[in-house]
Structures are given as structure tokens and as C-alpha cells.
N, C-alpha and C positions, 0 to 999 in steps of 0.2 A: 262387891259393889261395882266393880269395873272389869273390863277385859283388857289386859295389858298389851295384847298383840295388836290392838287397833292403832292404826297410824292416821294422823290427821295431816292433810295437805292443804295449804292456803294458796288460792289462785287469785288473790286480790289484784295483782298487777297484770297477770295474763288475761283473765276473763274481764276484769274491769277495763283493761285497755281497749276492749272492743267498743267502748263508749267514747274514747277520745283519741283513737289511733295511737295509743301507747305513748302519748306525750305527757308522762309524769316527770316532774322535776327530780333531780338527784336527791334533794332534801326530802321529798315525799317518800321516795323508794327507800332511802336509808332509815327514815322513821318507821316505816312499815316493817322493814327487816329487823330492826332492833326490838320492836314490840313483839313480833312473832318469836324471836329468839328468846326473849325474856319470859314469854308466856309458856315456853316448852313445846311449841308446835314442831312436828317432826320434819315437815318439808315446806319450803316456800318456792312457789313457781314464779320465776323471774319474768316470764313472758314466753314468746315464741322464738324458736330458732328457725329463721327463714333465709332463703337464698336472696341475695340482693339483685339477682336477675329476675326474680319473681315479684319483688316489692321494692318500691323506691324509698330511699332514705329521705327524700324531699317531702314525702307524703305520710311517712310513718315515723314514730319516735323510736328510740333505741331498743325498747323492750319488745319490738316486733322481730328483733334480730338476735338479742342476747349474746353479743360479742363479749369475749372474756374481759377485754379492757373496760367495757362499760360496767360489768358486774363487779370487777375489782374496785372500780372507782366508788361505788356506793356501799359495798359491804365493809371496806377497810380491812384492818388487821385484827379486829377484835375476835377472840376465839368464840366459837359457837358450836354446839352439838347439832344444831339444825342443819339439815341438808338442803341443797338448792336443786331446783328442777327447771326444765324448759320443755315446751311442747313443740312437736313438729307435725305438719300436715303433709299427707301424701301429695306428691307432685309439686310441693313448694319448698323442697330442700333437696340438695344434691348430697350424695354420700360423702363427697370430699369436703363439704361444708361442716361436717361434724368432726371436731377434733378428738383425738384420743383423750380418755378420761385423765390421763397423767398430765395433760396440758390445759385442763379446764377446772374451774371451780364448781362446775355442775356435778352432781352425783347421779341424777336421774334424768332420762329422756322419756317423755310420754308421747306416744304415737297416736294421733287422732285419725280415724278413718271411718268411712261408711262401709256397709256390709259387703258391697261388691269389691271393695279395696282390701279385703282381709289378707290376701296373699301378699300384696305389696307391703302392707303394714307389718306382717310377720317378718318379711325380709329385712325391712329397715330396723325393726326391733332387735333381731338377731345380730345385725351389723353393729348396733349400739352395744349389745352385750359383749360382742367380740372386742369392742373398744374399751370395755371396762365399766360401762354404766349399768346401774339398775334401770329396769325398763318396764313400762306398762303399755297396754293398748287401750285407748278409749274408743269403744265401739259406739259411734254416734247414731242418733235418730233410730234407735232400735224399736221405738214404738211404731215406726212405719214399716218395719221389716216383716217379710213373710216368714212363717214358722220354719219352713224347710230351709230357708236361707240362713236363719239363725242356727239351725242344727248343723248345717255344713260349715259355718264359720267356727262353731265350737269344736267340731271335729278337727278342723285345721289347727286350731290353737292347741288342742290336746296333744297333737303330734309335734308341737314346736317346743322351743326352749323358753318361751315367754313365761315369766313367773306370775304376772298380775294382769287380769283383764277386768275392765270396768263396765258395769251397767251404767249407761248414760241416758238420762231423761232430757234430751236436747231441747225439746219443745215445751217442757213443763206440763206434759199431757198426762202423766201417769198418776194413778191412784195407788193406795197401799197394796191392793190385791195384785196389781200388775208388778209392783216392785217385789213382792213376796214370790210370785211365780217365777220371775226372771232370776232372782237371786238363787232360788232353789235349783232352777234349771242349770245355771252356770256352774254352781258348786257340784251338782251331780255329774255333769259332763267333764269337769276338770279336776279330778282328784289330785291333791298335792299342790294345786295352784291356789293363789289368793284372788278373791273377788273384791272389787271396789265399787263405790257408787258415787255418781256426780249428778246432782239435781238442779233444776231451774225452777224459779218461783212464780211462774205464770199464774198458777191457781193457789198461791200461798201455801204450797204443800212441800216445798223443798226440805224444810226441817223435819216435818212429819215423815216424809218418805225416806230421809236419811236414817231416822230412828228405825223405821221398818226394815231397811236394808241391814242395819246393825243387828237387829233382833234375829234376822234370818242368815247371819253368818258373814256379812261383808266386813272386811277388816281394814280396808283403805277407804277413807271418806274425805270429801272435799268441802271446803267452806271459803267464804270471803268476808273481810271486815265490812260490817254494816250491810252485808248482802250485796255488795256492788257486783255487777256483771252485766252481760249483754241484756238489754231491755229491762225486764223486771228483776233480773239479778239471780243470785244463788242462795244457798243455805248460809245464813249468817254465822260466821265463825264464833262469835261471842255466845250464841245460843248453843252451838255444838259442843264446845269444850266445857261449858257449864253442865251440860247434860251428861257427859262421859264420866264425870266424878273421879277421873284419874288424878291422884295427888301430884303428879308431875306437872300438870297444867295450872298456871296461875292466870286467871282471866283479867287481873287488874291492868297489866300493860296493854291488853286489847281494848279495855274500856277507855283508857287514856288516849290511845291512838284514834279510836272512834271519835272522841270528843275533839281532839286537836287536829286530826287530819281528815277524817272521813266526812264529818258534818260540814266543815268549811268547803270541802270538795263538792259536796252535793249542791252547793249554791251555784256551782259552775257547770256541773254535769248532772243530768237528770236520769236517775234510775229508780227502780222500785215498782210497786203495784200500780197498774193502770188498766182500765177496762179493755183497751185494744189488745194488751198482752194476755189478759184473761181469755179473750175470744179466740186468739190463735192457739193458746194452750188447750182450751176446751175442744177445739176442732182438730187438734193434733197436727198443727201446721207450723212451719218455720216462722219465727217472729219477725222476719224481714218486712212483711207487709205492715205489721203494727209499728215497727220502727219508722217506716216511711210515713205512716199516718201521724206519728208523734212529732216528726220533724217538719211537717208541712207548715208553711207560714200561716195558713188559715185552716185550722183543723175542721174536718167535717163532723157529722153526727155519728155517735156510737152505733145507733141502730142501722144507719146506712152501711157502716163498716161491717157490722155483723152480717147483714144481708149479702153484701158483696162477698165476704169470706165463705159464708154458708153456701152460696150459689156456686162458687168456684170449687168447693169441696165436693158438692154433689156431682159436678161434671167430671171429676177425676176418675 
């Protein structure tokens, strides 16, 4: 009834932090950590690991940097089988900013890149492997990539020591047929490696597409509590672990955290389905335009936004 090799990673703090510049209180992060640990989730992504020369501490909360002293402050000394992760972006981290695994509470570093950055991503990933970390690469915006570029990237990964590569639906633009095709393509090109899936919910398909990815062999899958994430958000974790039917998962701590942490947070931060995010997803465009529209003091008309985005897409 379940596939035990499937690993679930929660990115509530990391992806959710895109909505508030990672200004979560210590109490909030601790509550999320304890709920995920009690629920049996495999990995919690604490945020980004970024260079302070690239981002200001005055403009970003601590989970944009994931310094070890901040992590230790919120996780405490309670034993947990759950592993901790952080994400790095190409060009926003220096090699020397990544400590050896022996000096960190993190177990995994996930490298996010666009397809033209694959060589640099592999180099950072192998650097992290040499420092003792588990490592993945998140190949973003693949729905925009040319087929030959995807083939070249997969060939590069096949020759590397990278153990895990993710299919990432960055714009929430994919349908199940595309997820199936890419999952099969990645698996065929990378024998012996593990494929993951990370979905966004612009068209209300993140959960369905995650199921599709699982059906076609993806064994690392991402979710967030109450679907929090950039714009319209991600696959809701509470849906995902209920679907997986693995007896190691207990959804009750997640339900409790949703009620006590996520619903009150949503009164302060707006995420979830909105028509502008649907439009950017349908048109396979980055949601930044929809986020700008949603942030406007006087929002315009949805039809005007659609026409503006459709015209811009036509001109590409």
C-alpha cells in the first residue's frame, strides 16, 4: 500500500519565507520543527544558506542565511530522526560560506539552478558532497527549457556524483502529462540516481502533479504546511502524507500546527489560489508579475492583467 523508499521534505520555512523575507519568529519555527518531527517527516528545509555579501541582514530574516547558531536556537536539544536541509542559489553563496558537515546541524544542501547553470550547480553539489552532506539539485523552470538543453543537462548530471535531481514546476505550469514525460525522461537518463518532484499550485495541480510524479518513479517529494509558498504556494504537506499511507507518518501533529500556526499566520501573510497566479501558471510565466499585481495598493482588473500577460508572452 505504500513505497517505503519515498522521502518527504517540508519546505514551509524556506519557500514560505519568500512571502515575508524569512521573518518567522523563533517560536513559529520551533513549532513547525516539532510538528514535522512528531509527524515522521524525513527532512525539514530550514531556509536558504546565502552569503551576507549578497543579501542584507537588515532586509532579510535569519532563515535567508541558516547560520548554525540560529538553527541550534530553534531546534534545541530534543532528539529527532528528522534531518535538516538548506537551499543554496548559484551566485548567492561562496564555497567558504558552507561549513563542513561535522560543524553543522544540516544534513542536506539542495542546490537550485536554471538550466544554463548546471555546470556550476554540479560543482557546488560535489563540493557539498566532499564536505559530508547529502545533496540534490533543483533544476528550476524546466517548463521553459529547450529539449536539447534538458538532454545536455541530464548528460552532465549522469557523469557527476550527484545522487538526486529534482523535476521542478517553478511556475505551476505543468499538467500531469508533462510531469509523466519528464519523470520518465530523467529516470531513463540517470540510472542509479533518484528523481524528486517539487510543484507549485498556480493551477491547483501541485498535489495532483506530485501524485503523478510518485506514480512514475519519483522518490523525493516536497510539501509545505497548509500549502504556504511563493504566491499561490506549494503542495500541501497534510494532503501529501495522508496520501502516502506510510505508517511512519502521523498527520495529527501537522493538523495541529496548521490550526495553531498556519491559519493565524495567513491573517498576516496572503498566499494561496488567486486568478493572477492562475494566469501566470497557464501562460508558463514567472509569478513575479502576479505578485506585483497582488501587492498593488489599488489592484487592477483580472482581464486587463490577462491581456497584458498574454501580449507579453506573444512577443517573446
